[in-house]
C-alpha positions in Angstrom: 57.9 -7.6 -3.2 56.3 -4.2 -2.9 52.6 -3.8 -2.7 51.1 -1.1 -4.9 48.2 0.9 -3.4 45.9 2.9 -5.7 42.8 4.6 -4.5 40.9 6.6 -7.2 38.2 8.0 -5.0 36.7 7.6 -1.5 33.1 8.8 -0.9 31.3 9.0 2.4 27.6 8.3 2.4 25.9 9.2 5.7 22.9 7.0 6.6 20.9 10.1 7.5 21.2 11.3 3.9 19.9 8.1 2.2 16.5 8.7 0.4 13.7 6.4 1.5 11.6 4.6 -1.1 8.5 2.8 0.1 7.7 -0.6 -1.2 4.7 -0.9 -3.6 3.1 -3.4 -1.2 3.6 -1.2 1.8 5.6 -3.8 3.6 8.8 -1.9 4.0 11.2 0.9 2.9 14.4 0.7 0.9 17.3 3.2 1.1 19.8 2.8 -1.6 23.5 3.1 -0.6 25.1 2.5 -4.0 24.6 0.8 -7.4 26.6 0.2 -10.5 26.7 1.1 -13.3 25.2 4.2 -11.6 23.3 5.2 -8.5 19.6 4.9 -9.0 20.0 1.9 -11.5 16.7 0.3 -12.4 16.1 -3.3 -11.1 16.6 -4.8 -14.6 19.8 -2.9 -15.4 22.1 -2.9 -12.3 25.2 -5.1 -12.1 25.2 -4.7 -8.4 23.2 -2.8 -5.8 23.6 -2.2 -2.0 20.8 -0.9 0.1 19.2 -0.8 3.6 15.7 -2.1 4.0 13.2 -1.8 6.8 10.8 -4.7 6.8 7.6 -3.9 8.6 5.4 -6.9 7.9 5.5 -10.5 6.7 5.2 -11.2 3.0 6.9 -12.2 -0.2 10.0 -10.6 -1.6 10.2 -9.4 -5.2 12.0 -11.8 -7.5 15.1 -10.8 -9.4 16.1 -13.4 -12.1 19.9 -13.9 -12.5 20.7 -12.0 -9.3 22.4 -13.4 -6.2 21.3 -11.8 -2.9 22.8 -11.5 0.5 20.9 -10.1 3.5 22.5 -9.2 6.8 20.3 -8.5 9.9 21.1 -5.2 11.4 18.3 -4.5 13.9 15.3 -6.3 15.2 14.2 -9.5 16.9 14.8 -11.8 13.9 13.8 -12.7 10.4 12.8 -16.0 8.9 13.0 -16.6 5.1 11.2 -19.5 3.5 12.8 -20.2 0.1 11.2 -22.1 -2.7 12.8 -23.0 -6.0 11.9 -20.8 -9.1 8.9 -22.4 -10.8 8.1 -24.8 -7.9 6.3 -24.9 -4.6 8.5 -27.3 -2.7 10.4 -25.7 0.2 14.1 -25.4 -0.7 15.5 -24.0 2.5 14.6 -21.9 5.5 17.1 -19.1 6.4 17.0 -18.0 10.0 18.5 -14.6 11.0 18.1 -14.7 14.7 20.5 -12.0 15.8 22.3 -8.9 14.5 24.9 -9.6 11.9 23.4 -13.0 10.9 23.3 -13.3 7.2 21.5 -15.3 4.5 22.4 -15.9 0.8 19.9 -17.0 -1.8 19.1 -16.8 -5.5 17.0 -13.8 -6.5 14.7 -15.9 -8.7 13.7 -18.1 -5.8 10.4 -17.4 -4.1 11.1 -15.9 -0.6 8.4 -15.5 2.0 9.6 -13.4 5.0 8.3 -13.8 8.5 9.2 -11.5 11.4 10.2 -13.1 14.7 9.0 -10.1 16.8 8.3 -6.9 15.0 10.0 -4.8 12.3 13.6 -5.4 11.3 16.3 -3.6 9.4 18.7 -5.4 7.0 21.6 -4.7 4.7 20.7 -6.0 1.2 23.3 -6.8 -1.4 22.2 -7.8 -4.9 24.7 -8.9 -7.6 23.8 -9.9 -11.1 25.7 -13.1 -11.6 26.5 -12.6 -15.3 27.8 -9.1 -14.8 29.8 -9.0 -11.5 31.3 -10.8 -8.6 30.5 -9.8 -5.0 31.7 -10.9 -1.6 30.5 -9.7 1.8 32.4 -10.2 5.0 31.3 -9.3 8.5 33.9 -7.6 10.8 32.6 -8.2 14.3 35.7 -6.7 15.9 37.8 -3.8 14.6 41.1 -4.6 12.9 43.2 -4.1 9.8 43.4 -5.8 6.5 44.1 -5.3 2.8 41.2 -5.3 0.3 41.0 -5.0 -3.4 38.3 -4.7 -6.1 36.8 -2.2 -8.5 34.6 -1.0 -5.6 34.8 -1.7 -1.9 32.0 -0.7 0.5 32.7 -0.3 4.2 29.4 -0.2 6.0 29.1 0.6 9.7 26.7 -2.0 11.0 26.9 -1.3 14.7 28.3 1.2 17.1 30.9 3.9 16.2 34.1 3.2 14.2 37.1 5.3 13.2 38.1 4.1 9.7 41.3 4.9 7.9 41.9 4.0 4.2 45.4 3.7 2.8 46.8 5.3 6.0 44.8 8.4 5.5 42.9 10.5 8.0 40.4 8.6 10.1 36.7 9.0 9.3 34.2 8.6 12.1 31.3 6.3 11.0 28.2 5.6 13.0 25.7 2.8 12.3 24.2 3.3 8.8 27.2 5.2 7.4 29.2 3.8 4.4 32.6 4.6 2.9 32.7 3.7 -0.9 36.2 3.2 -2.4 36.5 3.0 -6.2 39.3 1.6 -8.4 41.1 -0.1 -5.5 44.2 -2.2 -5.7 45.5 -3.7 -2.4 44.4 -0.9 -0.2 44.9 -1.1 3.6 41.8 -0.5 5.7 42.0 -0.1 9.5 38.9 0.2 11.8 39.1 1.2 15.4 36.3 1.6 18.0 33.4 -0.2 19.5 31.4 -1.4 16.5 31.0 -3.9 13.7 31.5 -3.3 9.9 30.4 -5.0 6.7 33.1 -5.2 4.0 31.7 -5.6 0.5 34.1 -6.2 -2.4 32.7 -5.9 -6.0 34.2 -6.5 -9.4 32.7 -6.5 -12.9 33.0 -9.6 -15.0 34.9 -9.4 -18.3 32.7 -8.6 -21.3 31.7 -11.8 -23.1 32.8 -12.2 -26.7 35.8 -10.0 -26.3 
């Protein structure tokens, strides 16, 4: 059986080119990597959003009703997240990100109080509205090759330097903070070589209800 590979568009986003947006409470800075339906989507309109966040001080996270969130620690001594259920005060869970590439998943409507283990941290932040899209995040701790598929695939260099090839094409050198965005993908081969780690995010819209 033959495997069909279709790649509509591959876009490189250098980490150095991402625009910083300070938090209103002064506790950190966000740099958006990508969002759908369009970059720059407002918090109440995006189906999914991927960004980098620098957390400089302890404090509560903003709540996002109907959104599933995944955080991956990229740099720093560690991050502790105390989660309480929406509308309640009882502790639901404590998420501990003690080292680089540790991740936590939680509901956006939950109350989250962040504590820093030893100074500022930097995280990858994926937000997916559960009634609009599906999202999956995988950590590649060692380079390799695999086939991925989805409406959008994000390949984010989390550590080190990687040479990444999409669908057998020319290798693109990624350093920590860089992202390759692949749109309209069907069974595309991705190969990463080098001394680094990569986050692979696969995103698909849900079918429109009532169709």
